[in-house]
Legacy VTK file of the C-alpha trace (Angstrom):
# vtk DataFile Version 3.0
C-alpha trace
ASCII
DATASET POLYDATA
POINTS 187 float
339.700 -0.622 -65.753
338.451 0.511 -69.157
335.576 -1.947 -69.052
334.572 -0.727 -65.574
334.649 2.904 -66.721
332.646 2.102 -69.885
330.095 0.116 -67.898
329.663 2.864 -65.288
329.415 5.616 -67.936
326.774 3.664 -69.870
324.759 3.193 -66.663
324.879 6.976 -66.259
323.251 7.249 -69.694
326.371 8.416 -71.520
326.725 7.325 -75.145
329.772 5.067 -74.823
331.999 3.797 -77.633
334.430 1.201 -76.289
337.523 0.451 -78.359
339.319 -2.581 -76.976
342.162 -4.886 -77.777
341.868 -8.608 -77.046
341.180 -9.289 -73.371
339.740 -12.218 -71.467
336.631 -10.264 -70.469
333.148 -10.015 -71.903
332.618 -6.438 -73.131
330.090 -4.475 -71.079
326.888 -3.176 -72.620
327.727 0.057 -74.474
326.391 1.983 -77.478
329.177 0.689 -79.739
331.985 -1.828 -79.253
334.997 -1.784 -81.595
337.471 -4.678 -81.293
341.022 -3.922 -82.424
344.329 -5.794 -82.389
347.003 -3.406 -83.604
348.167 0.122 -82.850
347.229 1.128 -86.401
343.693 -0.224 -85.928
343.395 1.676 -82.648
344.688 4.853 -84.290
342.137 4.569 -87.092
339.242 3.890 -84.737
340.239 6.781 -82.465
340.462 9.251 -85.348
337.053 8.171 -86.624
335.215 8.103 -83.292
336.785 11.167 -81.610
335.024 13.477 -84.057
331.656 12.846 -82.362
332.916 12.503 -78.794
332.863 14.932 -75.879
335.375 12.985 -73.815
338.178 10.504 -74.478
339.352 8.152 -71.746
342.587 6.360 -72.635
343.134 3.935 -69.797
345.316 1.348 -71.482
348.268 2.325 -73.586
349.801 0.428 -76.425
353.307 -0.803 -75.765
355.979 1.863 -76.073
357.909 -0.358 -78.487
357.151 -3.041 -81.064
359.329 -5.419 -83.107
360.792 -3.779 -86.195
360.053 -6.879 -88.274
357.499 -9.641 -87.882
357.497 -13.138 -89.292
354.612 -15.035 -90.827
356.459 -18.268 -90.050
357.657 -19.850 -86.859
361.110 -18.669 -85.854
363.107 -21.831 -85.187
365.045 -22.292 -81.986
368.581 -20.928 -82.042
371.253 -20.223 -79.475
370.600 -16.530 -79.722
368.141 -14.216 -81.422
368.054 -10.460 -81.569
364.827 -8.530 -81.900
365.124 -4.913 -82.946
362.478 -2.685 -81.387
361.087 0.561 -82.774
358.892 3.103 -80.999
355.140 2.700 -81.345
352.966 5.682 -82.216
352.092 8.076 -79.400
348.344 7.987 -79.999
347.449 10.873 -77.699
349.946 13.129 -79.445
348.576 11.946 -82.783
345.015 13.037 -81.991
345.711 16.195 -79.977
344.420 18.236 -82.932
340.959 16.766 -82.361
340.830 17.945 -78.730
339.291 21.421 -79.070
336.681 21.543 -76.248
336.768 17.806 -75.582
338.030 16.359 -72.322
341.033 14.054 -72.584
341.645 11.633 -69.730
344.770 9.495 -69.540
346.333 6.891 -67.298
349.906 6.640 -66.154
351.679 3.458 -65.088
354.964 4.143 -63.342
357.576 2.065 -61.558
359.245 5.163 -60.092
358.535 8.876 -59.743
354.770 8.320 -59.820
353.646 11.882 -59.105
356.436 13.649 -61.004
356.157 11.484 -64.126
352.355 11.562 -64.110
352.256 15.365 -63.815
354.723 15.566 -66.685
352.498 13.317 -68.831
349.396 15.336 -67.836
351.005 18.487 -69.252
352.913 17.065 -72.220
349.886 15.199 -73.586
347.475 18.090 -72.939
345.289 15.974 -70.648
342.540 17.291 -68.412
342.810 14.436 -65.904
345.330 11.655 -65.361
344.972 8.561 -63.192
348.366 7.577 -61.817
349.047 3.903 -61.072
352.168 2.520 -59.433
353.539 -0.826 -60.599
355.545 -2.677 -57.966
355.392 -6.143 -56.414
352.884 -4.778 -53.887
350.898 -2.572 -56.306
349.762 -4.204 -59.522
346.877 -2.587 -61.435
346.338 -5.649 -63.632
343.618 -8.111 -62.718
340.767 -7.789 -60.259
342.676 -6.610 -57.215
342.075 -3.394 -55.318
344.128 -0.405 -56.362
345.885 2.641 -55.018
345.672 5.511 -57.533
346.054 9.259 -57.646
343.611 11.195 -59.802
345.222 14.501 -60.835
343.662 17.261 -62.889
345.100 20.102 -64.908
344.203 22.640 -62.184
346.629 20.977 -59.767
344.116 19.077 -57.639
345.020 15.526 -56.617
342.777 12.887 -55.108
344.426 9.892 -53.447
342.390 6.677 -53.498
343.714 3.721 -51.527
342.748 0.060 -51.608
339.559 0.467 -53.648
337.961 -1.597 -56.404
338.077 -0.644 -60.065
334.304 -0.132 -59.937
334.712 2.408 -57.137
337.570 4.177 -58.939
335.503 4.314 -62.160
332.652 6.032 -60.265
334.967 8.601 -58.669
336.680 9.284 -62.006
333.334 9.782 -63.757
332.245 12.174 -60.988
335.383 14.261 -61.660
334.917 14.141 -65.437
331.268 15.204 -65.204
332.044 17.992 -62.721
334.799 19.348 -64.984
332.583 19.079 -68.064
329.655 20.936 -66.516
331.878 23.523 -64.838
333.455 24.436 -68.177
330.081 24.608 -69.954
328.745 26.906 -67.232
331.343 29.632 -67.882
LINES 1 188
187 0 1 2 3 4 5 6 7 8 9 10 11 12 13 14 15 16 17 18 19 20 21 22 23 24 25 26 27 28 29 30 31 32 33 34 35 36 37 38 39 40 41 42 43 44 45 46 47 48 49 50 51 52 53 54 55 56 57 58 59 60 61 62 63 64 65 66 67 68 69 70 71 72 73 74 75 76 77 78 79 80 81 82 83 84 85 86 87 88 89 90 91 92 93 94 95 96 97 98 99 100 101 102 103 104 105 106 107 108 109 110 111 112 113 114 115 116 117 118 119 120 121 122 123 124 125 126 127 128 129 130 131 132 133 134 135 136 137 138 139 140 141 142 143 144 145 146 147 148 149 150 151 152 153 154 155 156 157 158 159 160 161 162 163 164 165 166 167 168 169 170 171 172 173 174 175 176 177 178 179 180 181 182 183 184 185 186
């Protein structure tokens, strides 16, 4: 989804910086591409690049948890192994101080309470827009399949999009972002 949004925004002549973890896709043409692998690398890149940005679109989150300890060596087979998990950084909360007049767009992936949990995230993370995705056996936002999403904004408006491609959703999302941006600059 992030690659589709970056590609569409670049085609609209926006100056796009794409920060991406390892994926099996060729990065789209953008102003600047920053490959990262860890949450700390992503955090550093975000803090550096957000200073010159008007809008941040965070469409893929880091895992909520990570292993407490890592090993440089192979862990040999045993009957049982325990892996302690610790919370990962909440990157949006970490950079909220950079927001000022910037637009922050987030994504929500939920297995239950899609609307309720997404609205909660919209408010708690001080987002302007959130794209809510449901993850079930029938709805899976990963891969090239068509999606059902709800685009919600901070004013309470919701737009339901059913069975559409990521390219289509990227265009609709960019329309909403641009409309919100220009509306706020008009006042």
